[in-house]
C-alpha positions, 0 to 999 in steps of 0.5 A: 500420484500423477502430476497435473500437466498441460495440454496445448499450453493450457492448464489442466485442472485447478488454477484460476482462469480469467473471465475472457477465457470463458467469454471471448470478446468476439462471442460477446459482441455477436451475442449483444448484436443478436439481442439488439436485433431481437429487440428491434425486429418487432419495430421493423415488422410492425403490423400496425399499418402499411409499410413505409414508402421507399422501404424494401417491403414496397419495392416494386419488381418486374418478373420476366417469364417464358416457358420453353417452347412457348411463344408468350413472354409473361411480365409480372409487376409486384412488390417484394412483400406480397401484401403490398397494394399499389395505388396504380400500375401503368404499363405502356408498350411499343412493338413493330420496331426493328431490333434483334437484341444488339445495342439499344432500340431507337427509344426516341422513335418508338410509338408507345401506347397504354396496354395496362392501367390498373388501380389498387392492385397487389400485382399485375400480369401482362402476357406478350406475344410481340417480338421485340417489345419495349415496355415502360412500367410505373408503379405508384405506392401511396399507403404510407408515404409516396414512392414511384417505381419505374423502369423502361425495358426492351426484350427480344426472344430468339427461336430454337434455330438462332445462333443463340437459341431460345434466349431473351435479350434485354436492355433498359433505358432506366438509370439505376436499373440492372437487367441481364443482357442475355437470359436463356429461356431455360433459366427464367423467370428473372427478377428485376427491381424497378428504380425508386424515384421517390415521391416526385414521380417519373 
């Protein structure tokens, strides 16, 4: 008759084992966390009404796109959640100023004019041929609370023969907003979340 031995220090066959060997605490903790998330998720994703202002669902973002070899930069303003409707989206812009992507443009001396003012929209699209161009975006969400999403940006696009060819240089004047300073056209589109300034407005 063969004697029972051990493999790696653990008893083989027979013997009593503690409950913690079958249910290690890290595994139990993860299981409990998953159960809580399963129970809470329907509340977070409730379809009983529009999402609350200031949540990830209503967060406005700017998409910057330009097809290689084209001379149009297309700007989109939309929410993270594609069914969120904004009460208004207003974009003013400035062009005809001297800036080639280095440092910051002369924000205080730019001549701004309204180029887009739409109400009750899911998204807006603005094709831009000016180079450079500065834009000032304000999106208002007020379906369940009030939140303004804002951002001021400048963009300059180099051509194929420039020292840094086919590149979008970008800068923002808005606190809390981060935009890549140098973006190869081949890697576009790029997504830039706008700043949530709450219900007080810009």
